[in-house]
Structure formats: C-alpha cells, structure tokens
C-alpha positions as CSV (number, residue, x, y, z in Angstrom):
1,S,114.3,102.0,99.2
2,A,112.5,99.8,101.6
3,R,112.1,102.7,104.0
4,L,110.7,104.8,101.1
5,I,108.2,102.1,100.3
6,L,107.1,101.8,103.9
7,N,106.6,105.5,104.1
8,M,104.4,105.4,101.0
9,L,102.3,102.6,102.5
10,A,102.0,104.4,105.8
11,K,101.4,107.7,104.2
12,K,103.8,109.2,106.7
13,K,107.3,108.7,107.9
14,E,107.6,105.2,109.5
15,I,110.6,103.6,111.0
16,I,111.8,100.1,110.2
17,S,113.3,98.4,113.2
18,Y,114.6,94.9,113.6
19,S,113.9,92.1,116.1
20,K,116.7,90.2,117.9
21,N,116.4,87.6,115.1
22,G,116.8,90.3,112.4
23,T,113.2,90.3,111.3
24,P,112.0,93.8,110.1
25,K,109.3,95.4,112.2
26,S,107.1,98.5,112.0
27,N,105.0,100.2,114.6
28,L,102.2,100.7,112.2
29,F,101.9,97.2,110.6
30,K,101.9,94.0,112.5
31,Y,104.1,92.2,109.9
32,I,106.4,93.5,107.2
33,S,108.6,91.6,104.8
34,I,111.4,93.0,102.6
35,S,113.3,91.6,99.6
36,H,115.5,93.0,96.9
37,S,117.2,91.7,93.8
38,N,119.2,93.5,91.2
39,K,117.5,96.9,90.7
40,Y,114.2,96.2,92.5
41,C,113.1,96.3,96.1
42,I,109.8,95.0,97.4
43,L,108.2,95.5,100.8
44,I,104.9,94.0,101.9
45,A,102.9,94.9,105.0
46,S,100.0,93.0,106.6
47,N,98.2,92.3,109.8
48,V,98.7,88.6,109.2
49,N,102.1,86.8,109.1
50,I,103.4,87.3,105.5
51,G,106.7,86.9,103.6
52,V,107.8,88.2,100.2
53,D,110.7,87.4,97.9
54,I,111.8,88.8,94.6
55,Q,114.4,87.2,92.4
56,Y,116.0,88.3,89.1
57,I,116.0,85.4,86.6
58,N,119.3,83.5,86.8
59,P,119.8,80.4,84.5
60,N,122.2,79.0,87.0
61,I,119.4,78.2,89.4
62,E,119.3,74.8,87.8
63,K,122.8,74.1,89.1
64,I,121.8,74.7,92.7
65,S,118.2,73.2,92.5
66,D,119.3,70.1,94.4
67,K,119.9,72.3,97.5
68,F,116.2,73.4,97.7
69,L,114.0,71.1,95.6
70,N,112.8,67.9,97.2
71,S,112.1,64.8,95.1
72,I,108.4,65.5,94.8
73,E,109.0,69.0,93.6
74,K,111.6,67.8,91.1
75,N,109.2,65.4,89.6
76,R,106.5,68.0,89.2
77,I,108.8,70.6,87.5
78,N,107.3,71.7,84.2
79,K,109.8,70.4,81.6
80,K,108.9,73.1,79.1
81,N,110.1,75.9,81.3
82,P,112.0,74.5,84.4
83,I,114.0,77.7,85.0
84,H,110.8,79.7,85.6
85,E,109.2,77.1,87.9
86,M,112.4,76.7,89.9
87,H,112.5,80.5,90.5
88,F,108.9,80.5,91.6
89,I,109.5,77.6,94.0
90,W,112.6,79.3,95.4
91,C,110.6,82.5,95.9
92,A,107.8,80.6,97.7
93,K,110.3,78.9,100.0
94,E,112.1,82.1,100.8
95,S,108.8,83.8,101.5
96,I,107.8,81.1,103.9
97,Y,111.2,81.2,105.5
98,K,110.7,85.0,106.1
99,T,107.6,84.2,108.3
100,L,109.6,81.9,110.6
101,N,111.6,84.7,112.4
102,N,114.9,83.2,111.2
103,V,114.3,79.7,112.7
104,P,116.9,77.4,111.2
105,C,115.4,75.2,108.5
106,S,116.2,73.3,105.3
107,F,114.4,74.6,102.2
108,K,114.6,71.0,100.8
109,K,113.5,69.1,103.9
110,N,111.3,71.5,105.9
111,I,109.5,73.5,103.2
112,E,107.4,72.0,100.4
113,I,105.5,73.7,97.6
114,E,102.6,72.2,95.8
115,A,102.1,72.5,92.0
116,I,101.4,76.0,90.7
117,N,97.9,76.5,89.3
118,D,96.8,78.6,86.3
119,N,96.0,81.5,88.6
120,M,99.6,81.7,89.8
121,K,98.6,80.4,93.2
122,T,99.5,77.4,95.2
123,I,99.9,76.0,98.8
124,G,103.1,75.7,100.7
125,Y,104.0,73.9,103.9
126,Y,106.6,74.3,106.7
127,K,107.1,71.0,108.4
128,N,109.1,70.5,111.5
129,N,109.0,67.5,113.9
130,N,105.2,66.9,114.2
131,T,104.0,70.3,113.2
132,R,102.9,71.4,109.8
133,T,102.0,75.0,109.0
134,T,100.1,75.8,105.8
135,Y,100.6,78.9,103.6
136,N,98.8,80.4,100.7
137,I,101.3,81.3,98.0
138,E,100.8,83.9,95.2
139,Y,103.2,84.4,92.3
140,K,103.9,87.4,90.1
141,L,106.2,87.8,87.1
142,L,107.5,91.3,86.6
143,E,109.8,91.7,83.6
144,N,112.6,89.3,84.4
145,Y,111.7,89.2,88.1
146,F,109.9,86.5,90.0
147,I,107.9,87.4,93.1
148,G,106.5,85.0,95.7
149,I,104.2,86.0,98.5
150,A,103.4,83.6,101.4
151,T,100.6,84.2,103.8
152,K,100.2,81.9,106.8
153,Q,96.8,80.3,106.9
154,L,94.9,81.0,110.1
C-alpha cells in the first residue's frame, strides 16, 4: 500500500528503495516516511526531513508508558484523557525517530515532546550529548487512529 500511495503522490510509477540503515528513499522526493497500523498505511513525502507515525488506539499503552514518557511528560499528561495523549506523544516520538536514520536512541531520554496546544501542534526535541534538534509536530485523529508528523526545523 505504501508503494501505491507513493505512486499517487508522484502521479507516476515510483520505486521505494531503502538506505543501508533501512530508511525508505525515493528518487522523486528528498524525504519519505512510511507507517502502518492495523488497516491503515500512511506515507508522507517532503523536501525537508520529515517523519510520520500512525497508531491504532490501544488502552494497554498506559502499561508501557514508563518506557517512553519522561517525568516532565508524565506530569503534563491530561488526566481526563491520558490514553489519547500518550498515543499522541508516542506518535510524535516515533515520527522524530524516523528522521534520525535509525540512530540508536531512547524515546524516554533522548526525545522530549512539549504540551499539545489547541491546534493539535507542539514542539519536540531530539537531544544527544550536547546537541539539540527541534521539530514541529502536528497531530491528527482519524477514527481510532492517532497520527503524528514531525518536521525538522531548519
């Protein structure tokens, strides 16, 4: 399905290849990112470094939240709907990770997501040693699916 989406975006047959690190590539677009969950697949293409993630709602996310939420994020979680917010944070972190070309990192230690605003946007950071990269994050909710899109700030 990702190949079909890419062909639709390209308006022609386009080949998906993969780098040595496993990152998807296209000759037509500088950056592409692919994700799938349950019955949906999503592909995004851009001329700037971008990542996308889609996740079907899973109430068990709370059980694994200690693996990806840092203490600041935990304290900020909306108590009225923590499951939704945890999914959005997971999608944001996964989206940022997809821009890193499979560089090993800890979602809990190296990636931080700020509070989500009313426009379903926020800022995220990838921190490693003395470097900090900033990302614009956009969220979407489609039926029972959460979508996060991370774009590296220039």
